[in-house]
N, C-alpha and C positions, 0 to 999 in steps of 0.2 A: 504494500500500500504505500502511496506517495506520501512524504512528510510535506505537507502543504506550506507551512512556514518556510522550510528549508528551500523549497522549489520556488516559491515566490521570491525570496530574498535573492536568488540567483537570477530569477527573471528580471528584476529591477536593477540588479547589477548590470546585466547586459544592456537594458534600455538606457542606463545612465552613461555606460561607457560608449554606446551608439551615438548619443548626444542629439538626435533628431526630434525627440519628442517636446512638446513645448512645457512639460513639466519637470525637465531636467536643465532648463536653461537658467543659470544663474544671474540673479539681478546685476544691475550695471552699477559702477561708481556714482553715476548721475542719480539713480534712484536712491542709493543709500544715502547720499548728501541730502536730497530732499526730504527723505525721512527723518534724519537728523534735524532738519528744521521743520519739522512737524507736517511735511506734505507727504502723506503716504496712504496706500491702501493694499489691501491682500484680498485674496478671494479664497472661499470654501469650496465654491462650485465653479464651473468652467469660466463664467463671464463676469457676473455681478459682483462688484466690490461689497464687502461686508460692512454694514452701517456702523460708522465710528462709534456710535453711543453703545454698541454691543461690548466694547472693550472696557469702558470706564476710563480711569486715568492708569495708563501703562507705566508710568514713571516708577522704577524701582520694583515693580511687580514680579514675582516669580511665575513664569510662563512655561507651560509645557508643550512643544510642537509635537502632537502624538500622530505618528506615521505622517510626517510632515517633511521629511527630507526633500532635497533637490536644489538647494541654494536660493529658494524664493521667498516664501513667507517668513519662516524663522530668522533670517537675517534682517528683514525688514522690521520686524518687531524688536529686534536687539538694538537696531539703529534708532527706533522709537523710543527707547529707554528702559525696555524690560531687561530683565535677568532670564536669559531663555536656556532652556534644556531641550535639545532636539533628540526625539526619540524615534527610531526607523528601524525597520527590518534589513534594510541594505546597507551594508557599509559604504558603497559607491554613491549612495543618495545622501549619506551623511558627509561624505567627502565633499559634495558640492556645497555644503553649509559651511563646512571648515575652510573651503577655498575662498569663500566671500569673507569670513571672519578674518582670516590671515590677511586677506589683500586690504582689508578695510581697518585692521588693528583694533578688532573687539573681540570678547570672549564669547563663546558659545559651548555650552557642554554637551557632548555627544554621548548618546547611549543607544547600543544597537539591541534590539529585542523584539518580541512578539507583542503587538499592541493589547492582546487581551491578558497580558501578564506584566503588571507594573509592580511586581513583589519586591524589587530592588528599592522602591521608594516607600518612606514611611507615610503613616496616615496624615493627612493635612499638609501636605508639602508644598502645593502649588495654589496660586491665586486664581489662575486661568489656564484652561486646556483649549488649544487651537487644533482641531481635527478634521482637516478637509477631507473631500470624498477619497476613502482609502479602505473603509471597513468592508468594501466591497471584495477584498482579498483574503477575509477570514471566513471560515465555515459557520461560526457562531458569534453574533454580535453582542449578546447579552453580556458576556464576561468584560467586554470593552467598556460598556456603560456602568458596570460595577466597580470596576477598577478606576475608572475615571472619578466616580463619586468619592471613592475612598481616599484618594490622593489630593482631592480638593480641600481647601479650608473651607470653613462655615462662611456662607456668602459668597463662594468662590463661583466661577463662570465656565460653562462648557460650550464652546462654539463649534458646532459640528456640521460637516456637510455629507451627504449621502445619496445614493442613486435611487430614482424612482423604479421600483421593483417591475412595473409594467415595461420597461425598456427590454427586459430580458425575455419577453414572450415570444419575440419575433425570430424567424430565420433570417440571421443577418448575411449569410452568404447569397440567398436570394434576393434580399434587400439591395444589395451591392450590384448584383447582376441585372437586376430588373427594374431597380429603382421604385419598387412599390413594397408595401408592408405585407409580409406574410406571417399570420399568427401560427406558431409551431409549439411552443413549450408551456405547460402550465406553471404557474407561480406557487410558491417561491422556486426560482432557478437556481440551480448549482451545477457548475461544469461536472463535477464528481457523480451526478446521478441523472443529469438531464442529456448529457451527451453519450453517444454509443462509446463502447470501449475503444473502438478503432479511432473515432473522433478525440476522444480523451487522450488517448496514447499519442496521437498526432500532435496535439496541444502541447503535451509535455515534452515531446522530442524537439518540438520547434522552440522550446524555451518561452513559450508565451506564459504569463500568469494566469493562475487559476482564479475564476471569478465566481461570486455568490450574490444572488439577488434577494436581500432579505426582505420579509415582510413589513409593512409599515407598522405592524403590532409590535414587531421586534425593535425597530428604527425608532419610532416615536413612543409607543407604548413602553418599550424597555427602557427608555430613559426615565420615565415616570415610575415605573416599577423600582428602578434603582434607587429612587429617592429624589429626582430633580422634579422641578417645577419649570413648565415651559414658558418662557417670557419673550420668545421672538420667533418668526418663522417667514421664510420667503421660498419662491421657486426660482428656477433658472433653466436655460436651454443651453445647447451645445454651443460650441465656438467655431462651428463649421459651417460654412455657406450651404443653404439648402439641404439641410440635414432632413431626412424624410420624416421624422417624428415630430419635428418642431412645430409644424402646423396643427398638430392634434394635442400635444402634452408637454409638460416640463420633463427635462431629463434628469433633474436633481432637485433636492431640497437642502435648506440650511436652517437650523435651530440654534437658538439661545436658551440654554437651560441653566437654571440657578440651584447652588446647593444652599438650602436654608439654614 
């Protein structure tokens, strides 16, 4: 049986080395300079900037970038004045954060591991967790919310992005070939049980990350079950021109959750 955590780490190492994905492009010196001057934005989902009031006052706050490597969001938050720990499954993605930190002369703590296991951190370690769309790469999202709640201080904030589970019901091979939407898979989707053995083997051999389309009961209800109260929500679409689902539904969601 495939070790999903190890496989996805290797897959994202490959993506980071390849350098073509928009999610592995480190921020520029100009963006860091602007962030130091108070002019900054980051995304939890493909396109829409996170509302600034979701962050509160970042100055001196201890922020956990949860599965947020890649040299983008975490360095911006550090430049904005936060004390940042970047936690990611991929050493190469963490290296992107370190590249920016070294280039710009500020500190980021780097931690490699599974986003569902934050046991190395004590209770109430962080003021804010920034968790962009990435729990699509774990088979069970509920431990992610439980661990996030545990390591946040009272009054702490969880900013999370996640995929619309309906995105996964389509046969994307046919979508790409015919440019029309073909429903194929029941929800919730998971590469490990929705694909045939041949398809799954090919995906693993090709070094593609394994994906899981969690239900909204687990994504939103799971946060509430973990103890959070939801205080903000928005939808977003792809950042690709003429994406076939954009005319019908959002591709992703973002939530602001508070620990009371």
